[in-house]
Phi, psi and omega in degrees: 000131184272166176221163180219183178246164181283345184083359179263154179300139180272128175280142179286136176291127181276174179294342181272351185300311182296312176303321181292315179297319178296321178298319178298319178296318178298318181300313183287330179291333178304328183301331184290324184245008184304321186259006181304316182296339183245017184302315185292339183264354185301317179303320179289318185291330182256001179056052182216178181279158176304322180296317180290326182295332180295342178292340177296327177271319183297322183298321179294318179298313183294315181293325177296321179295321181288322188288327191299309179289329181291312180296326177299314179295317176300322178294320176300326184275318191242358179119122185290320179296318179302316179288329175298314179296319178298318179298316180294322179297318179297320179299316180300315179299316180296320179295322180290322177300314181293328184292337188251015183227152172240009182262148186295309187297311177298326178297317179295321176300312180298318180292327176296316178297323178297324180296331180298340182290347181300339177295347180294333183295303180296328178296318179296320179295320178296319177298320178297317179299320187285333191247330191274148172291160187301322185291342179257348191291317184300307182293325181294313180295326178299316181294320182294317180295319180289345182300336177299312180285321182298314178298317181295321181289317182287334181291331183302303181292325179295314179294325179295318180297316179294314184295331182279333186240001180213172175297140188296339178295338178300333176303318184283323175299318178297317177299319178297318178298317178297321179296316178298317177298317179297320178296314181299315181294322179295318179297323184280327194247321191270122176278158177281144176285139178280349184279138176223142172279145174277156179115190181236167180282133184274082183296316176299322177296321179295317179294319180294318178295318180299313180297317179296319179294315180298315178298330181275315186282333182298311177293333176295317184280334184249002184301324179295326180281319184277336188100127186290339178256010182289154179301325180296312182296309182294323179296319179292320177298318179295317179297322179297317180299317180295311182298316182291326176294314179296321178298316179297319177297321179294317183297328179291341182261353183272137182293319181234078186288158173299316177232122179283099184292333176294318175292318180298330183280353176300145187306313185292327180285313183299311182294324177296316181295320177294320176296326180297324176300317181293323178294319178298321177298312183294326180295316188283335182300311181295327179292333180272324188276306188299315179301323179291315178302317183292328185266349177296143180297145180293341177297342176292340182098345179222340176295151186261356170061035182264156176289170178301316182293314181297322178297318177297320180294324179292331181269342182304325177303341175303310180285320181296319179294324177300321181292318185281350177276354181302312177299324179295315177303316183302318180290316181295317182292321179296326183272319189243346181097157184293333178298311178298322180295321177298317180296317180297317179299316179296322177296319179294319177301315180299317178299317180301313181288320178298314177293327181293339175302331180251004182245063180231019189256354180205157183298321181297331179291326178292328176296316178301314179298319179299318181297312181299307183294324177297319179297316182293317180292325177300316178293317182294311179300321182296329184284331190297312181293329177295321178294320180292312183296327179290351185241357182233157177289161186300327184290348182248012185302310182299311181296319181293317178287331173297318177295320178296318176297324177299320179299321177294321178298321177297320178300316180291326177295312178300316180301312180302315183291313183293311181294321177299320179293316180298313182295322180292319184284341180255004184285155172263142178268116180238105180061036180084000179250132177280117182251119179302149181251163176298324178301317178296321178296318182289324176297322178298318178294324179291324176296317178298318178298319176299318177298319179296321179297318176296317176302318177298316179300319179293320183295326181293337179271355175292148176302143182296324177215145173242141183304319182292323177295316180297321183287316193266330194249006177283161176292167187294342177299339178291341185299324180297322178293323176298319179294323179295320178294322178298318180295323178295319180294321178295329182276003178084018182269354178237165180303159183298154182189214176262145176207159181160208180228150173262122187233159168279177181298332181264010175092006179282132179297144178247113180276148176056033171280139179278125177244122182245135178259124183241127183277181187290346177267004180083011180265149176287126181253355180167162178202154178202179175241145178286152180281185181300329179267013180084359183288141175221162174206136179226125174283148179253141177289333180197163176293151178145183180281143178221164169240129175257117180255127180241143180207141177213150179302134179089359182232152172289155179287160178226137172234124184232123178275138178206156179243138178246131181275343175095354184257341180203161181298147174255118178275122186213111174275140182249120184255108182285150171300160183299168182296139180250348175221159178301139181288000000 
């Protein structure tokens, strides 16, 4: 799939762009755990049955799963910043709807609208790829990717404090206020990406994917209530399989599909998405187990008897550690690559859960477990967008990361259903109340450890290095090597390709401009930096049509189509648009 530019001058990303995008990601992630402190009280608060009250959580999960790939594709087509603001605006409307009602149906409507904001995560990652220099891209995407866990972890103590000392509707007013602040900061600080994918929005594909996801995730989230062998549960799973199969066949025949399944089927993309499911499973287990363990009365013999607020504070290091591992990820990934960082993260998660099996006897022990697992999940989540971006063309960044975010959501959905079933089946009945047992908590940790083991096996089969990852996500020290390769190519030491100079409109050489070679399938075929005199050289893997995209700080981007016959170098000077910001 090809891409183009808007033809408008590109604004330079300021130093505040990354924090603002990460803040937006944290705000939308808050929606996932906003009501965790009041889950047990929802039937009373909404005057409904426990089974109906679960829809308040299920609706957010389903809409978030549907929105992530759709908003990613819309961002690729019409502007990622524009769709990011739209996602946040829908979330604000949903929060306000929930804030003014005590009835079940309007609450579900509001929570559904809040879930649509999950598309902000892949949109933010796409904006970072399009705007940031290479030396900042790795750590920035790591922070944005981790914002899913950071927001969920930090929301627990904050929501618990509000729920314990104020009316529970204040939670939604606070969420709406955070959303408005995120919109304002995005409008003030974040520039729009000039890159656009060609083609149109695949509405039948969006409807087909939405139907398939709802049919698949609905029995996962409600299977414990309906019964896993009930006709309703099995029928929905069968319907999901049929719908998704027909959707896949349709997408393979569409010129501009919502999800490019051929790209998704590449080994590095497929394995990364499968590993994302396992990371999502492991993340949600600790969020479900530790708050319950901490709040159970000490009279049970194993409960830690802590208040709602203290329980939230003990779990808060999960999100804080994820945030603070971002610089660590940047160094590890720059040196060893995102594949190795993913493996290290999964190993740390495994150590955290294995150690957590014996660290359930005091509140401080749960803090240690939260720190360890948070560090591992932070490294793993940070690695995922780098692996995805390294394997897809620039025009598919939003859609590809939307699909990856969806895989994590599926992981958390599976985790919620499985752990909920385990805790329910191992609970003791005390006066008509189901009380979770220590056996159930430990079985849950073992399930998380098993998911991490599967993720590790998948990660080991990932390619050790991908060209796009090496080109785009390395630290700036790699630039010297790129310049050396360009000089070798100019001297005739590499196979024939494109060569020339990167110039401004008035003929001034542009040093250290990034020149990217894109093949006819929209894949990156090579990249380099121009020398001090503006000279560049790129070898071609085969004869055929290519696009050379050039970009340099202070200049608008350029995309130039050219064909290589394969028998001799093609001399091609690239003239960048004039400076758009002071040099």
